[in-house]
Each structure stands twice: as structure tokens, then as C-alpha cells.
C-alpha positions as CSV (number, residue, x, y, z in Angstrom):
1,M,141.9,117.7,37.0
2,S,140.3,118.8,40.3
3,A,140.8,122.3,41.5
4,D,139.4,122.0,45.1
5,K,141.4,120.6,48.0
6,Q,139.6,117.3,48.4
7,G,139.7,116.7,44.6
8,V,143.5,117.4,44.6
9,I,144.0,115.0,47.5
10,A,141.9,112.3,45.8
11,E,143.8,112.7,42.5
12,Y,147.1,112.5,44.4
13,R,146.2,109.3,46.2
14,A,145.0,107.7,42.9
15,A,148.3,108.7,41.2
16,Y,150.4,107.3,44.1
17,S,148.4,104.1,43.9
18,T,149.2,103.9,40.2
19,F,152.9,104.5,40.8
20,R,153.1,101.8,43.5
21,S,151.3,99.4,41.2
22,A,153.9,100.1,38.5
23,V,156.8,99.1,40.8
24,E,155.0,96.3,42.6
25,G,156.7,93.0,42.2
26,L,160.0,94.3,40.8
27,S,163.0,92.6,42.5
28,E,165.8,94.6,44.1
29,E,167.9,93.7,41.0
30,Q,165.3,95.0,38.6
31,M,164.8,98.2,40.6
32,T,168.6,98.9,40.5
33,K,169.2,98.5,36.8
34,P,169.0,101.5,34.4
35,F,166.0,101.6,32.2
36,M,165.5,105.3,31.4
37,D,168.2,107.8,30.5
38,G,170.6,105.9,32.8
39,W,168.3,105.9,35.8
40,S,167.0,102.9,37.6
41,V,163.7,102.6,39.4
42,R,165.7,103.3,42.6
43,E,166.8,106.7,41.2
44,V,163.3,107.5,40.1
45,V,162.0,106.7,43.6
46,G,164.7,108.9,45.1
47,H,163.9,111.7,42.6
48,I,160.2,111.6,43.5
49,A,161.0,111.5,47.2
50,G,163.3,114.4,46.9
51,W,160.7,116.6,45.1
52,H,158.1,115.5,47.7
53,D,160.5,116.8,50.4
54,Q,161.1,120.1,48.6
55,L,157.5,120.9,47.6
56,G,156.0,119.4,50.7
57,M,158.1,121.8,52.7
58,G,156.9,124.6,50.4
59,L,153.3,123.6,51.1
60,E,154.0,123.6,54.8
61,R,155.5,127.1,54.5
62,M,152.4,128.3,52.7
63,A,150.2,127.1,55.5
64,Q,152.3,129.3,57.8
65,G,151.8,132.3,55.5
66,Q,155.2,132.2,54.0
67,R,156.3,132.0,50.4
68,P,156.8,128.3,49.3
69,S,160.5,128.3,48.5
70,P,163.0,129.5,51.1
71,E,165.0,132.6,50.2
72,G,167.7,131.8,47.7
73,V,166.2,128.4,46.6
74,N,165.1,128.3,43.0
75,W,163.1,125.2,42.2
76,G,163.0,126.3,38.6
77,E,166.6,125.0,38.2
78,I,165.6,121.4,38.4
79,Q,168.6,119.5,37.1
80,P,170.9,120.2,40.2
81,F,168.0,119.0,42.4
82,N,167.5,115.9,40.2
83,D,171.2,115.0,40.2
84,Q,171.4,115.4,44.0
85,F,168.3,113.3,44.6
86,A,169.8,110.5,42.4
87,R,173.1,110.7,44.3
88,D,171.3,110.6,47.6
89,V,169.9,107.1,47.0
90,S,173.0,105.5,45.5
91,G,173.6,102.1,47.2
92,R,170.4,102.2,49.2
93,A,168.0,99.3,49.1
94,A,165.0,100.0,46.8
95,A,162.5,98.5,49.3
96,D,163.8,100.9,52.0
97,L,163.3,103.8,49.6
98,L,159.8,102.8,48.8
99,R,158.9,102.6,52.5
100,E,160.5,106.0,53.0
101,L,158.5,107.3,50.0
102,D,155.3,106.0,51.6
103,G,156.1,108.2,54.7
104,K,156.9,111.2,52.5
105,T,153.6,110.9,50.6
106,Q,151.8,111.0,53.9
107,R,153.6,114.1,54.9
108,F,152.9,115.6,51.5
109,V,149.1,114.9,51.8
110,A,149.2,116.3,55.4
111,A,150.8,119.5,54.0
112,I,148.0,119.8,51.4
113,E,145.3,119.2,54.1
114,A,146.8,121.9,56.3
115,L,146.2,124.6,53.7
116,P,143.0,126.6,53.8
117,D,140.5,125.7,51.1
118,D,140.8,129.2,49.6
119,R,144.4,128.4,48.6
120,F,143.1,125.9,46.0
121,G,141.6,126.7,42.6
122,E,142.5,126.6,38.9
123,G,146.0,128.0,38.4
124,K,146.7,128.5,42.1
125,T,150.1,127.8,43.6
126,A,148.9,124.9,45.8
127,N,147.4,123.2,42.8
128,R,150.5,123.6,40.7
129,M,152.7,122.2,43.4
130,A,150.4,119.3,44.1
131,A,150.4,118.5,40.4
132,G,154.1,119.2,39.7
133,A,155.6,117.2,42.5
134,G,152.6,115.0,43.1
135,Y,150.0,113.5,40.9
136,E,151.3,114.5,37.4
137,H,154.8,113.6,38.4
138,L,153.8,110.2,39.8
139,R,151.8,109.4,36.7
140,E,154.6,110.4,34.4
141,H,157.1,108.0,36.1
142,A,154.5,105.2,36.6
143,D,153.8,105.3,32.8
144,E,157.6,105.1,32.1
145,I,158.1,102.2,34.4
146,Q,155.0,100.4,33.1
147,A,156.2,100.9,29.5
148,A,159.6,99.4,30.4
149,R,157.8,96.5,32.0
150,S,155.5,96.0,29.0
151,A,158.5,96.1,26.7
152,G,160.2,93.4,28.8
153,R,163.2,95.5,29.7
154,F,163.3,94.2,33.3
155,D,162.7,90.6,32.1
156,R,165.5,90.8,29.6
157,W,167.8,91.9,32.4
158,L,166.8,88.8,34.4
159,T,167.3,86.6,31.3
160,A,170.8,88.1,30.8
161,V,171.8,87.5,34.4
162,G,170.4,83.9,34.2
163,E,172.4,83.1,31.1
164,A,175.5,84.6,32.6
165,H,175.0,82.6,35.8
166,Q,174.7,79.4,33.8
167,R,178.1,80.2,32.1
168,D,179.7,81.3,35.4
169,P,177.8,80.5,38.6
170,S,179.7,83.3,40.4
171,V,177.9,85.9,38.3
172,K,175.0,87.3,40.2
173,K,174.5,90.8,41.4
174,S,177.8,91.9,40.0
175,C,176.6,91.4,36.5
176,R,176.1,94.7,34.6
177,V,173.8,94.9,31.6
178,P,173.7,98.0,29.4
179,N,170.8,100.4,29.4
180,F,168.0,98.6,27.6
181,T,166.8,101.9,26.1
182,H,169.8,101.5,23.8
183,H,170.0,97.7,24.0
184,R,171.9,96.1,21.1
185,G,171.7,92.5,22.3
186,D,175.1,92.8,24.0
187,S,175.7,92.3,27.6
188,Q,178.7,92.7,29.9
189,C,177.9,89.6,31.8
């Protein structure tokens, strides 16, 4: 893990590239079906985007000489934020969310770049924020998505939809398949 600003930026960009590769090629249907604790890739993208907003804002505040979190905001209580970020993306097209995330990552990197070099170093706030909302977070979710892809969780969903469609051609996007983390071979198609 790099401690200087340029190293942090390079690590962040590499992690974002890994995340984008993990979701590349997934269809809208695949991105909207639960695969991890009831969350779909769409919710994961919304979750990452939400934390980019929050901590990107914090980095911008630091560049202005302010404390990262606004008065009364406690980023340590993560679950209410996570729940809100997931609700915020409900019903939105995953492709739109990915484009939005692209923009938020540019803003996040710009916020890092705006900080003076002396704000970076082992254990410093800027490094912890860049890792927590940035490169470590992106890698964590990229690994989860890649593991689900490798396990065929997204392929099984497509197979279940295809089989249901053969039985009843009206079954398409309305088909619901249970969370494959707990898949027992049954489908609600």
C-alpha cells in the first residue's frame, strides 16, 4: 500500500479498473438479481457511489482546512448509510449507475489530488479515507462479484429464466430467482 499521494491515486485507479472489469459484460438482469446478502450488483454500485460521495466530500472539506465529516455526521455508523445508498438506487438502470459511478470516481480522485502532499502518509486521515471508500472497498466488492461470476451464480439465474421462458413465454424480467448464496435448486419462475 502506497503512502504518498501519487501512489494512493495509482492504487485507487488500479482498484477501480479491477472493479469495472468484475462487472463488465453483466446484463441488466444479472446486475439486478441478489447475489450477496440480498444485494445485487446494482446495490453494490450504489453503495460504492454513496461512500464516494460522502468521503469525497470529506476530502474536499480537508482541502479547505475543515474536518472531513460535517458536524453531526458520524461515518462510523455505517449501516444507516448503506441502507440509504441501496434504497437510493432501487429501480434505476445499472448501466446508468455505472456511468454515474465513473463521474464520482473522477470527483473522488480530484479531491485526493487537491490535498497537499503533506496530508498523505502512513496512518494519515487522507490515506485511510482513500483506502476505506476507495481502493480497498473497490477490491473487496470486485472480489465478491468475481467470486459470484466464477461460481456461476449469474449464469444460473440466466438458465433459470431461460427454462421458465420455455415453459411460459411471458416469463422474462418478472421472473424472480432466490438468492443464490442460499440456492437450493428451487426457483420462483
